[in-house]
Each structure stands twice: as C-alpha cells, then as structure tokens.
C-alpha positions, 0 to 999 in steps of 0.5 A: 175377294179373290181375283182372276185375270181373264185372257182376251178370248174369255173377256170377249165372250163375257163382254156385253153380257146383261144377265148372270151367267153359269160357268161350267167345266167340260163335264158340265159341273157348275164352277160358279156364276158370273154377274156383270158389273152393271147387273150387280149394281142394279141388284144392289140398288134394288136391294137397297131401295127395298130395305127402306121406305121413303118415309124412313129415309125422310125421317133419317135425313131430318134427325139431328147430328151426324158427321161428314165423311172426313169427320168419320174417318178422323174419328175412326183414326183415333 
C-alpha cells in the first residue's frame, strides 16, 4: 500500500471523521476515498462476522490439531 503523509491543516480536517469521505480535486473530479481507521475496523469486523455462523466457529474450535503462532512462524521459516 502506498502512503501519503498529510500536512497539519489537512490532518485537522480529517480528524474526528466517523464516516467515509470522497476526495476531489478543484474541478470536482473524484481522486479517491478516505475511510477513517475506526470505520475501516468496524467494516472489517462486520465482514468477518458475516462470513461465519456461530455454529461454524464452534465446530472449528472443537477440531483437533492446530498450532500456536510461534509454531506456525517456525514452520514457515523452514
């Protein structure tokens, strides 16, 4: 992902936003969209919750096997 560092005046305009924002140039042409971090997190959690039912999560937790993150990272390093 590319990154742009915003200057203080723009940052003050973006602070405290709680919804998506359309960014346009002076002629009104859409350049892109800004999604505040809190809104992005909310959208990701909503998407993840919609992907699996409570029953699917319960079944997955009861399946034998699996590994810790440390074990996974060690396995990937090999």
